[in-house]
All heavy atoms as an XYZ file, in Angstrom:
773
protein
N      86.005    164.746    155.629
C      85.972    164.799    154.168
C      84.619    164.257    153.683
O      84.101    164.720    152.634
C      87.049    163.686    153.704
C      87.402    163.750    152.355
S      87.899    165.278    151.657
C      89.456    165.589    152.473
N      83.923    163.265    154.383
C      82.592    162.930    153.949
C      81.602    164.034    153.993
O      80.777    164.281    153.108
C      82.053    161.806    154.878
C      82.687    160.448    154.434
O      83.274    160.304    153.364
O      82.615    159.428    155.331
N      81.755    164.904    154.944
C      80.794    166.062    155.120
C      80.992    166.919    153.808
O      79.950    167.447    153.201
C      81.266    166.868    156.245
C      80.412    168.206    156.501
C      78.876    167.858    156.699
C      80.929    169.008    157.684
N      82.186    167.111    153.293
C      82.321    167.913    152.066
C      81.484    167.314    150.847
O      81.061    168.144    150.023
C      83.727    168.038    151.720
C      84.592    168.861    152.752
C      86.086    168.724    152.360
C      84.173    170.186    152.800
N      81.306    166.058    150.817
C      80.570    165.371    149.711
C      79.100    165.658    149.812
O      78.345    165.393    148.897
C      80.907    163.954    149.581
O      80.414    163.210    150.715
C      82.328    163.598    149.464
N      78.655    166.111    150.987
C      77.284    166.364    151.258
C      76.894    167.764    151.305
O      75.612    168.079    151.606
C      76.906    165.646    152.559
C      77.055    164.176    152.598
C      76.834    163.517    153.916
N      77.083    162.159    153.890
C      76.236    161.261    154.400
N      75.284    161.545    155.132
N      76.567    159.968    154.329
N      77.661    168.631    150.914
C      77.366    170.045    150.927
C      76.371    170.325    149.890
O      76.365    169.738    148.785
C      78.604    170.976    150.657
C      79.547    171.014    151.794
C      80.914    171.738    151.335
C      78.992    171.609    153.065
N      75.401    171.253    150.012
C      74.391    171.559    149.050
C      74.992    172.169    147.845
O      76.090    172.759    147.787
C      73.368    172.559    149.692
C      74.079    172.991    150.995
C      75.142    172.062    151.324
N      74.344    172.054    146.691
C      74.786    172.676    145.314
C      74.974    174.203    145.623
O      74.347    174.826    146.265
C      73.678    172.445    144.451
C      72.909    171.250    145.000
C      72.985    171.365    146.539
N      76.096    174.606    144.992
C      76.399    176.203    145.072
C      77.228    176.519    146.206
O      77.855    177.582    146.203
N      77.455    175.533    147.176
C      78.373    175.881    148.239
C      79.839    175.423    147.775
O      80.000    174.260    147.426
C      77.959    175.069    149.527
C      79.037    175.283    150.603
C      76.721    175.536    150.062
N      80.794    176.355    147.829
C      82.119    176.114    147.493
C      82.996    176.361    148.693
O      82.731    177.161    149.517
C      82.597    177.018    146.382
C      81.802    176.832    145.091
C      81.984    175.539    144.413
O      83.153    175.023    144.470
O      81.109    174.973    143.856
N      84.066    175.548    148.802
C      85.042    175.598    149.915
C      86.219    176.316    149.372
O      86.965    175.695    148.517
C      85.370    174.206    150.475
C      86.421    174.351    151.550
C      84.090    173.466    151.039
N      86.513    177.547    149.760
C      87.581    178.310    149.273
C      88.935    177.657    149.724
O      89.870    177.612    148.972
C      87.447    179.839    149.740
C      88.722    180.526    149.297
C      86.267    180.428    149.209
N      89.054    177.219    151.002
C      90.240    176.706    151.445
C      90.006    175.713    152.624
O      89.367    176.020    153.558
C      91.037    177.918    152.040
C      92.470    177.612    152.410
N      93.395    177.010    151.484
C      93.183    177.690    153.577
C      94.529    176.798    152.148
N      94.436    177.252    153.334
N      90.468    174.572    152.323
C      90.375    173.403    153.311
C      91.694    173.236    154.025
O      92.690    173.261    153.338
C      89.886    172.143    152.585
C      89.940    170.898    153.511
C      88.856    170.964    154.471
C      89.747    169.614    152.535
N      91.763    173.152    155.299
C      92.892    172.855    156.078
C      92.560    171.555    156.829
O      91.688    171.508    157.582
C      93.366    173.948    157.034
C      93.715    175.169    156.194
C      94.448    173.442    157.897
C      94.142    176.317    157.046
N      93.519    170.538    156.710
C      93.552    169.412    157.449
C      94.715    169.392    158.282
O      95.791    169.819    157.735
C      93.365    168.057    156.670
O      94.258    168.087    155.630
C      91.983    167.893    156.091
N      94.618    168.983    159.556
C      95.905    168.937    160.368
C      95.908    167.687    161.201
O      94.863    167.317    161.930
C      95.819    170.230    161.382
N      97.032    166.987    161.138
C      97.088    165.732    161.830
C      96.091    164.690    161.409
O      95.580    163.910    162.120
N      95.729    164.749    160.124
C      94.741    163.956    159.549
C      95.197    162.501    159.239
O      96.290    162.320    158.636
C      94.123    164.595    158.338
O      93.178    163.695    157.677
N      94.439    161.471    159.457
C      94.775    160.061    159.090
C      94.284    159.765    157.619
O      94.337    158.577    157.161
C      94.055    159.263    160.125
C      92.781    159.972    160.355
C      93.235    161.464    160.444
N      93.985    160.804    156.868
C      93.519    160.524    155.425
C      94.600    159.863    154.555
O      94.208    159.410    153.473
C      93.070    161.878    154.811
C      91.780    162.344    155.387
C      91.435    163.822    154.827
C      90.628    161.433    155.048
N      95.758    159.765    154.969
C      96.825    159.112    154.137
C      96.869    157.651    154.305
O      97.476    156.920    153.598
N      96.100    157.112    155.241
C      96.044    155.665    155.530
C      94.973    154.948    154.636
O      93.895    155.452    154.528
C      95.711    155.430    156.915
C      96.717    155.991    157.947
S      96.226    155.968    159.648
C      96.042    154.136    159.892
N      95.360    153.967    153.843
C      94.529    153.234    153.035
C      93.290    152.821    153.811
O      92.180    152.936    153.241
C      95.144    151.910    152.552
C      96.321    152.181    151.700
O      96.610    153.470    151.367
O      96.993    151.211    151.283
N      93.306    152.396    154.993
C      92.224    151.897    155.764
C      91.236    152.947    156.100
O      90.124    152.781    156.220
C      92.709    151.148    157.014
O      93.350    152.072    157.794
N      91.652    154.321    156.123
C      90.796    155.394    156.335
C      90.124    155.787    154.981
O      88.968    155.993    154.864
C      91.606    156.516    157.009
C      90.719    157.766    157.027
C      92.053    156.118    158.473
N      90.952    156.164    154.004
C      90.405    156.702    152.749
C      89.505    155.657    152.059
O      88.635    156.043    151.295
C      91.377    157.403    151.922
C      92.444    156.593    151.290
C      92.159    155.768    150.222
C      93.710    156.983    151.455
C      93.226    155.048    149.503
C      94.758    156.307    150.772
C      94.489    155.396    149.877
O      95.504    154.710    149.072
N      89.701    154.427    152.146
C      88.850    153.418    151.559
C      87.480    153.467    152.017
O      86.562    152.995    151.382
C      89.397    151.974    151.695
C      90.461    151.781    150.690
C      90.763    150.294    150.647
N      92.219    150.096    150.728
C      92.847    149.300    151.601
N      92.272    148.458    152.353
N      94.150    149.220    151.603
N      87.221    154.015    153.307
C      85.950    153.996    153.886
C      85.165    155.314    153.661
O      84.042    155.494    154.074
C      86.002    153.820    155.442
C      86.492    152.367    155.761
C      86.524    152.165    157.158
N      86.618    150.838    157.542
C      87.928    150.092    157.720
N      88.949    150.818    157.339
N      87.896    148.872    157.940
N      85.828    156.250    152.881
C      85.088    157.492    152.630
C      84.049    157.356    151.670
O      84.077    156.298    150.768
C      86.153    158.541    152.100
C      87.172    158.898    153.013
C      88.326    159.731    152.317
C      86.664    159.642    154.300
N      83.126    158.307    151.641
C      81.953    158.169    150.709
C      82.435    158.273    149.263
O      81.794    157.681    148.409
C      80.871    159.357    150.946
C      80.128    159.169    152.288
C      79.338    160.414    152.514
C      79.237    157.954    152.304
N      83.585    159.035    149.084
C      84.075    159.044    147.727
C      84.689    157.771    147.091
O      84.964    157.709    145.982
C      85.163    160.189    147.643
O      86.220    159.787    148.487
N      84.922    156.877    148.129
C      85.465    155.521    147.804
C      87.000    155.537    147.637
O      87.541    154.542    147.214
N      87.639    156.624    147.977
C      89.069    156.576    147.904
C      89.651    158.038    148.094
O      88.949    158.946    148.401
N      90.872    158.094    147.740
C      91.538    159.451    147.930
C      91.250    160.422    146.756
O      92.102    160.735    145.877
C      92.989    159.174    147.926
C      93.153    157.886    147.064
C      91.845    157.106    147.339
N      90.041    160.972    146.803
C      89.559    161.768    145.744
C      89.095    163.065    146.395
O      88.195    163.079    147.265
C      88.319    161.110    144.993
C      88.792    159.748    144.305
C      87.703    162.032    143.876
C      87.648    158.902    143.953
N      89.687    164.196    146.034
C      89.374    165.437    146.528
C      87.961    165.896    146.082
O      87.704    165.834    144.912
C      90.329    166.539    146.204
O      91.632    166.085    146.514
N      87.077    166.297    147.077
C      85.783    166.856    146.608
C      85.903    168.006    145.586
O      86.796    168.811    145.802
C      85.105    167.291    147.930
C      85.832    166.592    148.913
C      87.295    166.409    148.420
N      85.074    168.056    144.583
C      85.138    169.107    143.541
C      84.844    170.512    144.237
O      85.274    171.517    143.685
C      84.102    168.831    142.521
C      84.355    167.614    141.709
C      83.280    167.304    140.587
O      82.457    168.147    140.427
O      83.324    166.252    140.050
N      84.192    170.524    145.296
C      83.851    171.745    145.924
C      85.013    172.571    146.593
O      84.898    173.576    146.976
C      82.705    171.512    147.018
C      81.417    171.092    146.357
C      80.334    170.778    147.399
C      79.148    170.438    146.800
N      78.307    171.407    146.246
N      86.112    171.822    146.787
C      87.271    172.372    147.478
C      88.202    172.975    146.382
O      88.840    172.314    145.589
C      88.073    171.308    148.185
C      89.284    171.782    148.775
C      87.095    170.669    149.219
N      88.361    174.385    146.506
C      89.296    174.973    145.580
C      90.680    174.867    145.986
O      91.595    174.835    145.078
C      88.834    176.537    145.603
N      91.036    174.876    147.264
C      92.394    174.793    147.615
C      92.532    174.033    148.963
O      91.711    174.197    149.770
C      92.921    176.246    147.843
C      94.396    176.329    148.190
O      95.244    175.746    147.524
O      94.797    176.952    149.208
N      93.547    173.291    149.104
C      93.697    172.244    150.325
C      95.129    172.381    150.848
O      96.053    172.135    150.161
C      93.185    170.957    149.888
C      93.260    169.856    150.982
C      93.575    170.063    152.246
C      93.041    168.507    150.715
N      93.477    168.829    152.909
C      93.244    167.890    152.037
C      92.793    167.716    149.620
C      92.988    166.500    152.146
C      92.657    166.332    149.772
C      92.760    165.755    151.023
N      95.254    172.710    152.069
C      96.513    172.622    152.828
C      96.423    171.497    153.826
O      95.490    171.475    154.639
C      96.792    173.916    153.505
C      98.097    173.830    154.375
C      99.321    173.845    153.560
C      98.072    174.994    155.397
N      97.333    170.558    153.780
C      97.373    169.452    154.734
C      98.646    169.624    155.607
O      99.772    169.401    155.104
C      97.434    168.065    154.039
C      97.593    166.979    154.950
O      96.746    166.874    155.960
N      98.617    166.225    154.866
N      98.413    169.884    156.841
C      99.623    169.995    157.831
C      99.747    168.630    158.510
O      98.800    168.073    159.019
C      99.284    171.138    158.912
N     100.918    168.083    158.452
C     101.240    166.774    159.110
C     102.605    166.789    159.852
O     103.407    167.547    159.411
C     101.231    165.685    158.011
C     102.299    165.870    157.085
C     102.372    166.680    155.990
C     103.508    164.950    157.019
N     103.676    166.479    155.282
C     104.297    165.384    155.979
C     103.938    163.971    157.799
C     105.537    164.813    155.593
C     105.210    163.319    157.485
C     105.907    163.808    156.384
N     102.777    166.061    160.754
C     104.043    165.933    161.552
C     104.552    164.524    161.451
O     103.749    163.563    161.690
C     103.748    166.368    163.044
S     105.263    166.300    164.103
N     105.775    164.372    160.995
C     106.241    163.057    160.901
C     106.280    162.189    162.149
O     106.273    160.981    162.092
C     107.784    163.218    160.406
C     107.729    164.597    159.811
C     106.692    165.417    160.615
N     106.128    162.810    163.389
C     106.273    162.026    164.649
C     104.875    161.893    165.125
O     104.709    161.374    166.214
C     107.127    162.715    165.636
O     106.726    164.132    165.878
C     108.651    162.687    165.190
N     103.809    162.418    164.467
C     102.476    162.256    164.888
C     101.980    160.910    164.606
O     101.785    160.438    163.444
C     101.542    163.271    164.331
C     100.109    163.332    164.780
O      99.653    162.350    165.377
O      99.480    164.323    164.450
N     101.609    160.078    165.534
C     101.172    158.705    165.419
C      99.822    158.482    164.655
O      99.553    157.609    163.913
C     100.986    157.938    166.774
N      98.963    159.542    164.687
C      97.683    159.517    163.980
C      97.960    159.665    162.434
O      97.263    159.103    161.677
C      96.801    160.667    164.440
C      95.513    160.884    163.570
C      96.447    160.487    165.950
N      98.962    160.492    162.084
C      99.236    160.692    160.734
C     100.129    159.603    160.193
O     100.121    159.400    158.908
C     100.001    162.053    160.569
C     100.445    162.350    159.224
C      99.202    163.148    161.122
N     100.878    158.902    160.985
C     101.724    157.833    160.613
C     102.803    158.331    159.547
O     103.049    157.568    158.568
C     100.930    156.587    160.149
C     101.848    155.341    160.106
C      99.755    156.241    161.024
N     103.197    159.539    159.594
C     104.217    159.978    158.738
C     103.818    160.082    157.265
O     104.600    159.839    156.353
N     102.540    160.298    156.931
C     102.006    160.251    155.658
C     101.635    161.631    155.162
O     100.536    162.182    155.527
C     100.835    159.342    155.503
S     101.075    157.626    155.867
N     102.416    162.215    154.156
C     101.925    163.388    153.488
C     100.742    162.845    152.538
O     100.722    161.665    152.332
C     103.095    163.882    152.758
C     103.986    162.732    152.689
C     103.632    161.921    153.819
N      99.942    163.695    151.980
C      98.816    163.249    151.282
C      98.957    163.509    149.719
O      98.322    162.885    149.069
C      97.506    164.010    151.681
C      97.040    163.760    153.171
C      95.728    164.561    153.403
C      96.862    162.359    153.459
N      99.831    164.393    149.400
C     100.015    164.743    147.970
C     100.245    163.609    147.078
O      99.851    163.547    145.859
C     101.031    165.774    147.777
N     100.971    162.635    147.520
C     101.309    161.336    146.719
C     100.199    160.523    146.412
O     100.167    159.882    145.282
C     102.375    160.602    147.406
C     103.738    161.292    147.631
O     103.932    162.240    146.816
O     104.525    160.764    148.440
N      99.102    160.478    147.263
C      98.011    159.601    146.906
C      96.672    160.204    146.561
O      95.827    159.696    146.044
C      97.758    158.798    148.352
C      98.927    157.872    148.769
O      99.534    157.300    147.805
O      99.228    157.786    149.906
N      96.614    161.514    146.869
C      95.274    162.202    146.660
C      95.227    162.887    145.346
O      96.160    163.637    144.946
C      94.966    163.215    147.818
C      94.438    162.495    149.028
C      95.122    161.692    149.913
C      93.066    162.323    149.448
N      94.281    161.202    150.906
C      93.036    161.518    150.587
C      91.841    162.822    148.946
C      91.863    161.238    151.256
C      90.724    162.569    149.561
C      90.695    161.831    150.689
N      94.066    162.869    144.654
C      93.961    163.497    143.307
C      93.886    165.060    143.681
O      93.571    165.487    144.758
C      92.639    163.112    142.730
N      94.326    165.880    142.724
C      94.499    167.266    142.895
C      95.470    167.637    143.889
O      95.485    168.813    144.308
C      93.084    167.857    143.183
C      91.931    167.624    142.236
O      92.449    167.603    141.003
O      90.835    167.446    142.573
N      96.362    166.748    144.269
C      97.434    167.003    145.110
C      97.342    168.111    146.209
O      97.596    169.392    145.911
C      98.729    167.303    144.216
C      99.001    166.093    143.470
O      98.864    165.032    143.916
N      99.628    166.375    142.270
N      96.840    167.852    147.382
C      96.875    168.936    148.328
C      98.313    169.409    148.597
O      99.187    168.672    148.440
C      96.217    168.188    149.614
C      96.408    166.706    149.328
C      96.443    166.552    147.845
N      98.349    170.612    149.133
C      99.641    171.191    149.449
C      99.979    170.602    150.881
O      99.232    170.811    151.819
C      99.658    172.624    149.522
O      99.347    173.171    148.290
C     101.039    173.214    149.927
N     101.089    169.839    150.972
C     101.473    169.267    152.243
C     102.393    170.213    152.953
O     103.391    170.765    152.399
C     102.223    167.997    152.107
C     101.247    166.848    151.836
O     100.241    166.814    152.528
O     101.479    166.014    150.957
N     102.265    170.412    154.277
C     103.100    171.240    155.066
C     103.634    170.269    156.240
O     102.915    169.862    157.099
C     102.266    172.334    155.786
C     103.115    173.172    156.864
C     104.168    173.926    156.309
C     102.008    174.236    157.605
N     104.977    169.984    156.199
C     105.548    169.140    157.176
C     105.752    170.041    158.450
O     106.554    170.983    158.481
C     106.815    168.588    156.783
N     105.019    169.735    159.518
C     105.026    170.595    160.694
C     106.154    169.926    161.642
O     106.362    168.772    161.629
C     103.709    170.489    161.370
N     106.679    170.849    162.430
C     107.709    170.400    163.482
C     106.911    170.675    164.916
O     107.100    171.834    165.378
C     108.989    171.139    163.377
C     109.936    170.706    164.414
C     109.603    171.020    161.919
N     106.195    169.733    165.295
C     105.417    169.962    166.592
C     106.326    169.523    167.761
O     107.035    168.577    167.665
C     104.174    169.160    166.528
C     103.237    169.584    165.512
O     103.355    170.839    164.877
N     102.126    168.955    165.164
N     106.057    170.166    168.879
C     106.726    169.824    170.105
C     106.453    168.343    170.381
O     105.415    167.755    170.184
C     106.281    170.663    171.231
N     107.468    167.612    170.944
C     107.356    166.247    171.177
C     106.243    165.872    172.122
O     105.617    164.746    171.873
C     108.718    165.705    171.860
C     108.811    164.273    171.827
C     110.153    163.773    172.186
N     110.447    164.254    173.640
C     111.576    164.169    174.242
N     112.505    163.643    173.634
N     111.708    164.573    175.418
N     105.985    166.631    173.016
C     104.805    166.265    174.002
C     103.391    166.799    173.479
O     102.445    166.597    174.112
C     105.119    166.842    175.337
C     105.265    168.285    175.426
O     105.639    168.908    174.434
O     104.971    168.917    176.530
N     103.510    167.385    172.247
C     102.181    167.858    171.699
C     102.171    167.658    170.202
O     101.692    168.530    169.415
C     102.066    169.339    172.006
C     101.920    169.744    173.336
C     101.685    171.155    173.681
N     102.683    172.058    173.091
C     103.897    172.510    173.545
N     104.248    171.908    174.767
N     104.656    173.346    172.911
N     102.594    166.402    169.784
C     102.712    166.161    168.332
C     101.410    166.180    167.615
O     101.307    166.509    166.449
C     103.450    164.851    167.988
C     104.850    164.917    168.489
C     102.647    163.692    168.644
N     100.231    165.953    168.363
C      99.000    165.892    167.568
C      98.120    167.120    168.056
O      96.901    167.191    167.794
C      98.223    164.639    167.990
C      97.048    164.403    167.126
N      97.063    164.280    165.655
C      95.681    164.441    167.413
C      95.897    164.050    165.232
N      94.964    164.201    166.238
N      98.702    168.182    168.616
C      97.997    169.343    169.013
C      97.663    170.306    167.840
O      98.440    170.653    167.100
C      98.948    170.009    169.982
O      98.452    171.453    170.291
N      96.368    170.586    167.896
C      95.789    171.509    166.768
C      96.631    172.922    166.942
O      96.887    173.521    165.904
C      94.393    171.723    166.782
C      93.857    172.407    165.560
C      93.847    172.351    168.073
C      94.086    171.686    164.197
N      96.874    173.275    168.171
C      97.574    174.551    168.417
C      99.007    174.576    167.770
O      99.396    175.506    167.134
N      99.644    173.345    167.955
C     100.947    173.184    167.317
C     100.926    173.259    165.778
O     101.658    173.969    165.071
C     101.597    171.920    167.722
C     102.039    171.903    169.112
C     103.327    172.625    169.330
O     104.253    172.576    168.738
O     103.262    173.442    170.407
N      99.935    172.558    165.249
C      99.812    172.538    163.756
C      99.439    173.985    163.185
O     100.079    174.418    162.212
C      98.722    171.564    163.373
C      99.099    170.158    163.274
C      98.632    169.182    164.109
C      99.940    169.739    162.234
C      99.069    167.834    163.979
C     100.478    168.454    162.085
C      99.935    167.456    162.986
O     100.402    166.279    162.910
N      98.513    174.643    163.912
C      98.082    175.872    163.292
C      99.051    177.111    163.621
O      98.928    178.171    163.107
C      96.679    176.230    163.810
C      95.630    175.289    163.277
C      94.265    175.727    163.802
C      95.571    175.238    161.807
N     100.137    176.819    164.520
C     101.005    177.807    164.748
C     102.228    177.800    163.759
O     103.110    178.680    163.815
C     101.526    177.765    166.260
O     102.215    176.642    166.354
N     102.325    176.748    162.866
C     103.311    176.733    161.938
C     103.186    177.940    160.967
O     102.129    178.274    160.566
C     103.156    175.458    161.166
C     103.265    174.152    161.975
C     104.541    174.005    162.618
O     105.636    174.089    162.025
N     104.546    173.606    163.830
N     104.338    178.457    160.662
C     104.250    179.713    159.861
C     103.678    179.458    158.455
O     102.925    180.388    158.015
C     105.750    180.144    159.490
N     103.778    178.308    157.812
C     103.094    178.034    156.599
C     101.570    177.912    156.775
O     100.854    178.489    155.864
N     101.113    177.431    157.807
C      99.701    177.345    158.101
C      99.137    178.797    158.427
O      98.084    179.114    157.821
C      99.339    176.467    159.293
N      99.823    179.561    159.111
C      99.385    180.889    159.374
C      99.365    181.744    158.103
O      98.388    182.402    157.808
C     100.470    181.562    160.395
C     100.062    183.121    160.517
C     100.288    180.920    161.741
N     100.388    181.653    157.256
C     100.272    182.348    155.968
C      99.249    181.817    155.108
O      98.527    182.635    154.347
C     101.632    182.082    155.208
C     102.744    183.051    155.604
C     103.933    182.947    154.646
N     104.619    181.550    154.517
C     105.377    181.107    155.347
N     105.819    181.805    156.388
N     105.879    179.903    155.152
N      98.938    180.546    155.077
C      97.897    180.050    154.188
C      96.504    180.508    154.604
O      95.812    180.911    153.778
C      98.011    178.519    154.264
O      97.019    177.897    153.433
N      96.241    180.552    155.910
C      95.049    181.030    156.547
C      94.882    182.596    156.218
O      93.845    183.006    155.814
C      94.828    180.623    158.053
C      94.701    179.198    158.206
C      93.684    181.360    158.465
C      95.007    178.661    159.654
N      95.925    183.216    156.581
C      95.894    184.674    156.511
C      95.668    185.082    155.085
O      95.006    186.110    154.784
N      96.336    184.485    154.194
C      96.128    184.948    152.677
C      94.680    184.648    152.220
O      94.187    185.509    151.358
C      97.045    184.101    151.747
O      96.695    182.813    151.709
N      93.982    183.758    152.821
C      92.493    183.542    152.338
C      91.642    184.606    153.110
O      90.638    184.956    152.629
C      92.087    182.196    152.681
C      92.562    181.042    151.954
C      93.389    181.353    150.759
N      93.987    180.189    150.024
C      95.226    179.797    150.077
N      96.122    180.306    151.019
N      95.668    178.834    149.364
N      91.978    185.025    154.274
C      91.276    186.020    155.055
C      91.310    187.498    154.489
O      90.440    188.242    154.558
C      91.635    186.088    156.501
C      91.467    184.858    157.355
C      91.952    184.963    158.682
C      89.938    184.504    157.355
N      92.419    187.607    153.752
C      92.649    188.979    153.127
C      91.905    189.168    151.730
O      91.817    190.167    151.267
C      94.157    189.230    152.841
N      91.341    188.054    151.330
C      90.666    188.135    149.997
C      89.317    188.880    150.171
O      88.592    188.854    151.054
C      90.312    186.660    149.462
C      91.662    186.018    149.106
C      89.458    186.734    148.252
C      91.540    184.532    148.709
């Protein structure tokens, strides 16, 4: 998230996907360069995939706390791979979200 605040002028992010992100934790978002749960202006669209059993996410969707409400996708990841990027990105909602941006 901090990297997005440092992008040069004119660079826009069409679609941001976070997966298994701890950005819902107060202790994490308070340390961001933005100073809190503020979506960078350069991000046009944001999908946040989270799994309720992923200890890194701590069961936190982001839409309740973040400005501009990212779209939350509750993932059902395999028990032995709850924090696996492969599990997150194989969710039908994530696949549709990515695919629709590639077709533009």
